[in-house]
C-alpha positions as CSV (number, residue, x, y, z in Angstrom):
1,X,-2.1,-21.5,-0.5
2,X,-5.8,-21.6,-0.2
3,X,-8.0,-21.3,-3.4
4,X,-8.8,-17.7,-2.6
5,X,-5.1,-16.8,-2.1
6,X,-4.3,-18.3,-5.5
7,X,-7.2,-16.3,-7.0
8,X,-6.0,-13.1,-5.4
9,X,-2.5,-13.6,-6.9
10,X,-4.1,-14.3,-10.3
11,X,-6.2,-11.1,-9.9
12,X,-3.0,-9.1,-9.4
13,X,-1.6,-10.7,-12.6
14,X,-4.8,-9.7,-14.3
15,X,-4.5,-6.1,-13.0
16,X,-0.9,-5.9,-14.4
17,X,-2.0,-7.3,-17.8
18,X,-5.0,-5.0,-17.8
19,X,-2.9,-2.0,-17.0
20,X,-0.5,-2.8,-19.9
21,X,-3.5,-3.2,-22.2
22,X,-4.9,0.1,-21.1
23,X,-1.8,2.2,-21.2
24,X,0.0,0.7,-24.2
25,X,-2.9,-0.4,-26.5
26,X,-5.8,1.8,-25.6
27,X,-4.1,5.0,-24.7
28,X,-0.8,5.1,-26.6
29,X,-1.4,3.1,-29.7
30,X,-5.1,3.5,-30.4
31,X,-5.9,6.7,-28.4
32,X,-9.4,5.4,-27.8
33,X,-10.5,8.3,-25.5
34,X,-10.1,10.6,-28.5
35,X,-12.0,8.6,-31.1
36,X,-15.7,9.1,-31.5
37,X,-16.2,5.6,-32.9
38,X,-14.8,4.2,-29.7
39,X,-17.5,5.5,-27.4
40,X,-19.3,2.2,-27.0
41,X,-16.0,0.4,-26.3
42,X,-15.1,3.0,-23.7
43,X,-18.4,2.6,-22.0
44,X,-17.9,-1.2,-21.8
45,X,-14.4,-0.6,-20.4
46,X,-15.8,1.6,-17.7
47,X,-18.5,-1.0,-16.8
48,X,-15.9,-3.7,-16.7
49,X,-13.7,-1.6,-14.4
50,X,-16.5,-1.2,-11.9
51,X,-16.8,-5.1,-11.8
52,X,-13.1,-5.3,-11.2
53,X,-13.1,-2.7,-8.5
54,X,-15.9,-4.6,-6.6
55,X,-14.1,-8.0,-7.2
56,X,-10.7,-6.7,-6.1
57,X,-12.0,-5.2,-2.9
58,X,-14.7,-7.8,-2.2
59,X,-12.4,-10.8,-2.5
60,X,-9.5,-9.1,-0.8
61,X,-11.4,-8.1,2.3
62,X,-14.4,-10.4,2.7
63,X,-15.3,-14.1,2.9
64,X,-18.5,-14.6,0.9
65,X,-20.1,-17.3,2.9
66,X,-23.3,-19.2,2.3
67,X,-25.6,-17.6,-0.4
68,X,-23.1,-14.8,-0.7
69,X,-20.6,-17.2,-2.4
70,X,-22.9,-17.2,-5.4
71,X,-22.9,-13.4,-5.5
72,X,-19.1,-13.5,-5.7
73,X,-19.3,-15.7,-8.7
74,X,-22.0,-13.5,-10.2
75,X,-19.5,-10.6,-10.1
76,X,-17.1,-12.6,-12.1
77,X,-19.8,-13.7,-14.5
78,X,-20.9,-10.1,-15.0
79,X,-17.3,-9.2,-15.9
80,X,-17.2,-12.2,-18.4
81,X,-20.4,-10.9,-20.1
82,X,-19.0,-7.4,-20.4
83,X,-15.7,-8.7,-21.8
84,X,-17.5,-10.8,-24.4
85,X,-19.5,-7.7,-25.5
86,X,-16.3,-5.7,-25.6
87,X,-14.7,-8.2,-27.9
88,X,-17.6,-8.1,-30.3
89,X,-17.5,-4.2,-30.3
90,X,-13.8,-4.2,-30.9
91,X,-14.1,-6.5,-33.8
92,X,-16.7,-4.2,-35.4
93,X,-14.9,-0.9,-34.9
94,X,-11.2,-1.5,-35.2
95,X,-8.4,-3.9,-36.1
96,X,-6.5,-5.1,-33.0
97,X,-2.7,-5.2,-33.2
98,X,-0.9,-8.5,-32.7
99,X,0.3,-7.3,-29.3
100,X,-3.2,-6.4,-28.2
101,X,-4.7,-9.6,-29.5
102,X,-2.0,-11.7,-27.7
103,X,-2.5,-9.7,-24.5
104,X,-6.3,-10.3,-24.7
105,X,-5.5,-14.1,-25.0
106,X,-3.4,-13.9,-21.8
107,X,-6.2,-12.0,-20.1
108,X,-8.7,-14.6,-21.2
109,X,-6.5,-17.5,-19.9
110,X,-5.9,-15.7,-16.6
111,X,-9.7,-15.0,-16.3
112,X,-10.4,-18.7,-16.6
113,X,-7.8,-19.5,-14.0
114,X,-8.8,-17.0,-11.3
115,X,-12.5,-17.8,-12.1
116,X,-11.8,-21.5,-11.4
117,X,-10.1,-20.7,-8.1
118,X,-12.9,-18.3,-7.0
119,X,-15.4,-21.0,-7.9
120,X,-13.5,-23.6,-5.8
121,X,-13.4,-21.2,-2.9
122,X,-17.1,-20.4,-3.4
123,X,-18.0,-24.1,-3.1
124,X,-16.2,-24.1,0.3
125,X,-17.8,-20.9,1.4
126,X,-21.3,-22.0,0.3
127,X,-21.3,-24.7,2.9
128,X,-21.0,-22.1,5.7
129,X,-23.8,-20.0,7.2
130,X,-24.6,-17.0,5.0
131,X,-22.5,-13.9,6.0
132,X,-20.0,-11.5,4.7
133,X,-17.1,-11.9,7.0
134,X,-14.3,-9.4,7.1
135,X,-10.8,-10.9,6.4
136,X,-7.4,-9.8,5.4
137,X,-4.8,-11.4,3.2
138,X,-1.5,-9.7,4.2
139,X,0.0,-7.8,1.2
140,X,-2.6,-9.2,-1.2
141,X,-5.4,-7.2,0.3
142,X,-3.5,-4.0,0.3
143,X,-2.2,-4.5,-3.3
144,X,-5.7,-5.3,-4.6
145,X,-7.0,-2.2,-2.8
146,X,-4.5,-0.1,-4.6
147,X,-5.6,-1.8,-7.9
148,X,-9.2,-1.1,-7.1
149,X,-8.5,2.6,-6.6
150,X,-6.7,2.8,-9.9
151,X,-9.5,0.9,-11.6
152,X,-12.2,3.3,-10.2
153,X,-10.2,6.3,-11.5
154,X,-10.0,4.7,-14.9
155,X,-13.7,3.7,-14.9
156,X,-14.7,7.4,-14.3
157,X,-12.2,8.5,-17.0
158,X,-13.5,6.0,-19.5
159,X,-17.1,6.9,-18.8
160,X,-16.4,10.6,-19.3
161,X,-14.5,9.9,-22.5
162,X,-17.3,7.7,-23.7
163,X,-19.9,10.4,-23.1
164,X,-17.8,13.1,-24.8
165,X,-17.0,10.9,-27.8
166,X,-20.6,9.8,-28.2
167,X,-21.6,13.5,-28.4
168,X,-18.9,14.0,-31.0
169,X,-20.0,11.0,-33.0
170,X,-23.6,12.4,-33.0
171,X,-22.3,15.8,-34.1
172,X,-20.3,14.2,-36.9
173,X,-23.3,12.1,-38.0
174,X,-25.5,15.3,-38.2
175,X,-22.8,17.1,-40.2
176,X,-22.8,14.5,-42.9
């Protein structure tokens, strides 16, 4: 397998871990979209989802050659920064369960792995003339496209919930 193929498999693992985190921890246990104090966390989740949608599609269907290789790494770096901010916000607003904390550790380990393989591939791509070249990785490209669609849907949902819960938080603050 090439470095990018390994990275794509790891991104699918990441999507599965992220879906578990979203549905089990955020939706079922914590009910984040219905908690005014979670509006900032939801906004960060939405932002991170947009990074993942671009990463899933971009790496599944394009070779990021030359200077574009650094843009591919910048996408991953942007997601890292949002995740760090999310971790800080979570620690300030709620106590994470052991299951959520363990899942976040697995996500962090996996992020390091796929990031390393994308960086390896980016080094190979950076030696080529600058261009975004269409490509396809059978099965992986299609699965990551499906993940991207799901992530976009959730990004919009989290953004809407964030705005709604921010208004509710303001209403509650005025009522005090």
